[in-house]
TIPABA-998855 format. One record per residue (C-alpha): residue number from 1; residue in one letter; x, z, y. Coordinates in steps of 0.2 Angstrom, whole numbers. Layout:
BEGIN
[NUM, "A", [X, Z, Y]]
...
END
This chain:
BEGIN
[1, "M", [421, -669, -836]]
[2, "L", [424, -687, -836]]
[3, "C", [443, -689, -833]]
[4, "K", [448, -702, -821]]
[5, "K", [462, -708, -831]]
[6, "R", [451, -711, -846]]
[7, "N", [433, -718, -849]]
[8, "Y", [427, -707, -862]]
[9, "F", [422, -688, -865]]
[10, "T", [432, -677, -876]]
[11, "F", [425, -667, -889]]
[12, "K", [427, -651, -878]]
[13, "D", [418, -660, -864]]
[14, "L", [403, -664, -875]]
[15, "K", [403, -646, -881]]
[16, "Q", [402, -640, -864]]
[17, "I", [388, -652, -859]]
[18, "T", [378, -648, -875]]
[19, "N", [380, -629, -872]]
[20, "Y", [374, -631, -854]]
[21, "L", [358, -641, -859]]
[22, "L", [353, -629, -872]]
[23, "L", [354, -615, -860]]
[24, "V", [343, -624, -847]]
[25, "P", [326, -625, -855]]
[26, "Q", [318, -642, -850]]
[27, "L", [299, -647, -854]]
[28, "Q", [290, -661, -847]]
[29, "I", [272, -660, -841]]
[30, "Y", [266, -670, -856]]
[31, "E", [276, -659, -869]]
[32, "F", [268, -643, -861]]
[33, "Q", [251, -651, -861]]
[34, "K", [253, -655, -880]]
[35, "M", [259, -638, -883]]
[36, "M", [244, -630, -875]]
[37, "E", [233, -642, -886]]
[38, "Q", [242, -637, -901]]
[39, "L", [239, -619, -897]]
[40, "Y", [222, -619, -889]]
[41, "I", [212, -635, -892]]
[42, "K", [199, -627, -904]]
[43, "S", [195, -612, -893]]
[44, "D", [196, -623, -877]]
[45, "T", [184, -635, -884]]
[46, "E", [172, -622, -890]]
[47, "R", [172, -613, -873]]
[48, "G", [169, -630, -864]]
[49, "V", [172, -636, -847]]
[50, "E", [163, -624, -836]]
[51, "A", [169, -608, -844]]
[52, "T", [188, -615, -845]]
[53, "F", [187, -619, -826]]
[54, "K", [180, -601, -823]]
[55, "W", [195, -594, -832]]
[56, "L", [207, -606, -821]]
[57, "N", [198, -598, -806]]
[58, "D", [201, -581, -812]]
[59, "E", [220, -585, -815]]
[60, "L", [221, -592, -797]]
[61, "E", [214, -575, -790]]
[62, "E", [228, -566, -801]]
[63, "L", [241, -578, -793]]
[64, "K", [234, -574, -777]]
[65, "E", [236, -555, -779]]
[66, "A", [253, -558, -786]]
[67, "L", [258, -568, -771]]
[68, "N", [254, -553, -760]]
[69, "G", [265, -541, -771]]
[70, "K", [284, -539, -773]]
[71, "D", [285, -541, -792]]
[72, "K", [294, -558, -796]]
[73, "K", [290, -557, -815]]
[74, "A", [272, -555, -812]]
[75, "L", [272, -569, -799]]
[76, "E", [280, -580, -813]]
[77, "K", [268, -575, -826]]
[78, "E", [254, -579, -815]]
[79, "F", [261, -596, -811]]
[80, "A", [263, -599, -830]]
[81, "D", [245, -594, -833]]
[82, "V", [238, -606, -820]]
[83, "L", [248, -620, -827]]
[84, "A", [242, -616, -844]]
[85, "W", [224, -615, -839]]
[86, "L", [225, -631, -830]]
[87, "A", [233, -640, -845]]
[88, "S", [219, -633, -856]]
[89, "L", [206, -640, -844]]
[90, "A", [214, -657, -843]]
[91, "N", [215, -656, -862]]
[92, "I", [196, -654, -865]]
[93, "T", [192, -667, -852]]
[94, "N", [205, -679, -859]]
[95, "V", [216, -681, -843]]
[96, "N", [235, -683, -846]]
[97, "L", [242, -673, -831]]
[98, "E", [259, -681, -831]]
[99, "K", [251, -698, -830]]
[100, "A", [239, -694, -817]]
[101, "T", [252, -685, -807]]
[102, "L", [264, -699, -807]]
[103, "E", [250, -712, -803]]
[104, "K", [245, -702, -787]]
[105, "Y", [261, -695, -781]]
[106, "N", [275, -706, -788]]
[107, "Y", [289, -698, -777]]
[108, "K", [280, -700, -760]]
[109, "C", [265, -693, -751]]
[110, "P", [249, -702, -757]]
[111, "K", [243, -701, -739]]
[112, "C", [257, -707, -728]]
[113, "Q", [267, -716, -742]]
[114, "Q", [282, -707, -736]]
[115, "S", [296, -697, -745]]
[116, "P", [297, -684, -737]]
[117, "C", [280, -683, -731]]
[118, "A", [278, -687, -713]]
[119, "C", [259, -682, -712]]
[120, "K", [255, -671, -696]]
[121, "F", [249, -655, -703]]
[122, "I", [236, -643, -695]]
[123, "K", [240, -625, -696]]
[124, "I", [226, -615, -704]]
[125, "K", [225, -596, -705]]
[126, "P", [234, -591, -721]]
[127, "T", [224, -580, -733]]
[128, "V", [239, -576, -743]]
[129, "S", [254, -568, -735]]
[130, "A", [271, -575, -739]]
[131, "Q", [281, -558, -738]]
[132, "H", [290, -561, -755]]
[133, "L", [297, -578, -748]]
END
């Protein structure tokens, strides 16, 4: 894109970059959480923390089932549902997910403080198969 002989982008270069960015949807965690708040804060607040947490658990169970299947679209939908319910729960408990995540992880493992993680990990018997991977 940026020509070595010149230190600027041409109109054609900028058009290609813009088209690429428009094709690749990007959403920050904070923006997603705000979108969920706009859509559902009234019903989430009325439902309350305990019932919203139950919905999140139900979605995790559906994700578990999708992980054992072969339907990629169903799997993607279940991941989206889990993320949406997590954001709803964060909204009604006044937790900023993006801030909390960056404070805890900030590009390194919170336990060993390394990137990539250098923690020794103990194998446990998986309860979900990874056939789709």
